[in-house]
N, C-alpha and C positions, 0 to 999 in steps of 0.2 A: 485385517488389521495391520498396524505397523508398530509392534512392540519394539521399543528401542530403535526407532527410525534414525537413519543418518541424515544429517542436515548439511547444507552448503549455502552460504550467503554470498550473493553477487551484488556489486554496485558499480555504476558508471560514474567516473569522476574525471575532472580536468586537473591539470597540473597545479592550478590555483586553488584546488579544493583540499589540499593536504591538512590545513588547519581545521577545517570543518570535519574531515574524517577523523582526525585525532580527538577532537572534542566530543563527537557524537557516536558514530557507528563503531569505531575501534574501541571506544570506552565501554561498550556494552559488556557486562560481566562475562558471559559465556564466550564471547569473541576475544576479550582481553586475556582470559585464562587459556585460550587455545582449545577450548572444548568444542567449539564450532568453527569450521574453516570459513575464512573470508577471502574472496578474490576480488580485487579492484581492477576493473576494466578501464584503462586509462585512455582519455582523449579519443573516444569513439565518435564516429559520424552520426550514429543514431543509437538509441537505447534498444529498440526492438531488434535491430540487426545484431547488436552485440550479445543480447540475451538469447537470441536464437542459436548463435554459435556456442554459447555456454551450455545450453541444454543438450546440444548435439554431442558434446564431449564429457558431460557430467556423469558421475558414477553413483552419487548419493541418491537416497530415496526421495527426499523432499528438498526442493530448491526454493530459496527465498531471494527475491529480487527487490532490493530496498534502495531508497535514496540514501546518499551518504550523510544526510543530516538526521537520520533516524537513530534512536537509542532504544535498545531492547532491554527492559529491566531484568533484574534477577528473577529466576524461575520462568522467564518467558518461554524458553525452548522446551522446558519440561511441560509447561501448560500446552504448548503447541503439539507435543507428542501425544498428550492425552486427548486433545481436541481432534486430531486427525484419526486417532483410533476410534473415537466415538462417531466421527463423521463417516468413516468407512463402514461401520456397522449400519449407520442410517442409510447410506447411499453408496454402494460399491462403485458407482459410475462417476464419482466426483473427480474433477481434474484440476480445478483452480479454486483458490480461496483468497479472500481479501480481508484486510483489517478495518478499512473504512470503505464500505460498499453501498451500492444503491439497489434497492429491491424494485420489482416491477411496479409497485405502488408509488415509487419515488422517495421512499424513506431511506435516510442514511443510517446504516447500522454498524456497530462496532465502535468501541470507545477509544479515542485518541486524545492526547494533549498536543495541540498544535500551537507553537509560539505565535504564529501570525493571527490565529483566530481566538486565542485565549481571552482577550478583552470582551468578546461577544458572549461569553458564557461564565460570568462571574459567580453565578449560583452554584456551579459545579467545580469551581476552582480552575476553570478553563477547559475542562474535559468536554468534548462534544461527541455526538453519536449515541445511539440507543444501546442499552445493555441487552445482551442476548442470553437467554437460558439454554437455547439449542441453536445449532447452525441453521441459517435460513438461506433459501435460494436467492440469488442476486443476478442482475442484468449487466452490471459493470463493477469494477473494483478500482479504487484509487491507486495510483502508481507509487505511493509512499512505501508500500510493502505488499508484494504479491507472492503467494504461495503456489507453487506448481508441483504436481505429482508427476515425477519423471516417467513412470511406466504408463501414464495415460496416453502418451503419443501426441499430446497437445503442445504447441510451441508458439513462439512469437513470430510475427511476420517480418522477415528480413528486409522487405522493401518499404515498410512504413517509415517515413522520414522523421527526423528530429527526435524530440524527447517527450512527446505528448501522446496521450490517448491509446497507448499500447495496453493499458489495463482494460479498456473497453474492447479493444480488438481481440485480445486473447480469450476473453469470455465468449465473444461471438465465434471465434474459431472453435472453441470447445463445444459450443452449441451446435455448430455445423457438423461436428464429428459424433454427435449424440452423447456428449459428455455434459456433466452438470457442474455448476459453480456456486460457491457458498460464501456467505459472510460469517466470520468467526469473531468471538469476543475475546480479544487478546490485547489488553491495554498497553500502549507504548507512547513514546515521546517522539513527536515530529518537530524538530528544532528549526523551523523554517521561517524565512521572511515572508511578509505578505506579498501576494502576487497582485500587483496593481495595474497590470496591463496584459493583453494578449498580443504578442508580437507576431511578426511574419512567420516565425518558425512554427507557432501554433496553427496559424492559418494553413500552412503547407500540410501539416499532419491532418488537420480537420478536412481539408478538401480531398486528401487521399482516402480518408475514411468514408466520405460521402460517395466517392466513386466506387469504392470497393463494396460497400454494404448498402447501396442504394435501395435494393429491394427489401432490406430488413429494417431500415430506419422508420421511425425515430428510436434512438436509444438514449436513455438518461445516464449522465455521469455526474461525479461530484463537482465538475466544473461547468455543468450545463448540459443541454440536450444537443445531440448530434442529429441533424435533420436535413432533409432535402430542401427545405425552405431557404432560399438564398438570402433572406433578410435577417434571419435569426442571429447569425454570427456577427455581422456588422453592428446590429443593435446591442449585442452583448458587449462588444468592444467599446462602444460609446458609453454604456452604463458604467463599465469599469473605469474609464477615463474620468467620468463625472465623480465617482466615488473617490478616486485618487486625488482629485482636486478639492472636493468640498466635504468629504467625509473621511479624510485620512486618519482622524483621531480614533475611529472605530476599529482600526487595524494596527497591529504591532509590527514595526519594522526591525525590532530588536530580538536577537536570539538569546536564549539562556546560556550563560557562561558555563554552567555545570548541569547537564540534563539529569545526572544521577541524583542530584539534590532535589530537583523538581519531582522526580519519580518517587523519592522517599517522602517528600512533603505531601504528595497526593496519596500516598499509601499504595502505590501500584505493586510494589514488591509483596506487601502483605496481602493485597487483593489476589494476586496470582497464587501465592502460597496457600491461602485459605481455600481457594477453589480446588487446588490439588489435594489438600487434606480431606475435603469433603468427599472427593472421589477415591480416597484411599491410595493416592499416588505419591504422597509426600508427607513426611512427619517433620514439620519445621522445627528448627532448633529453638 
């Protein structure tokens, strides 16, 4: 178990992302108070390479690799500590966990509020993903927030280019080392704009993954399936262009100005606190 585990959050950002960082990730209560350390890796050529170097020099038990437009609500890290303790009891071989993850059956698990997808889920206030009573095995994790257990020996691929698909890659790396990966239920805010196209940077990352994992594919991700079929990616890019042109109203291109307000409105703080109280980990004020 990891009683009182130490945490370290890492994010990749460009010099133009300062406003986003200040609005979202740096505003997360535990980070704003200095309870959890945040390291910003500026102007990196690739996320996977930057995060591999971060793991190599890290000292903390649990490393969190997050987008700079993620907001962790109050009690999020306390809940994470509880979840990894429970997960370690369930499976001592775990290495990686995700907040929005894909199971072998293709189900997306773990609850998140994503600014770009919120209009598609009005019945839940914009929250998407399935609630989890227990951690579940997954085949890929979304890059919005990835948990890595430092002593597992699992790391990111320093040669994977760009800023895509490193969530699927590290799960496959863990699998290759005989380690397991799980989806956790830790609600958070992803204050992102809609992704209306897959650019050449995504294509480069995708082709690298196909070459590297050819004998293991297909693998499902939250952005689609990675497969050896050469027609799948071009068709996906065409479908996204069509949606961007003719169904743009179903996606939001506006970020929330105050993610903490969204979190409170949705009751994420209370949700996290209540789950801790049920487990005897917290007595909310």
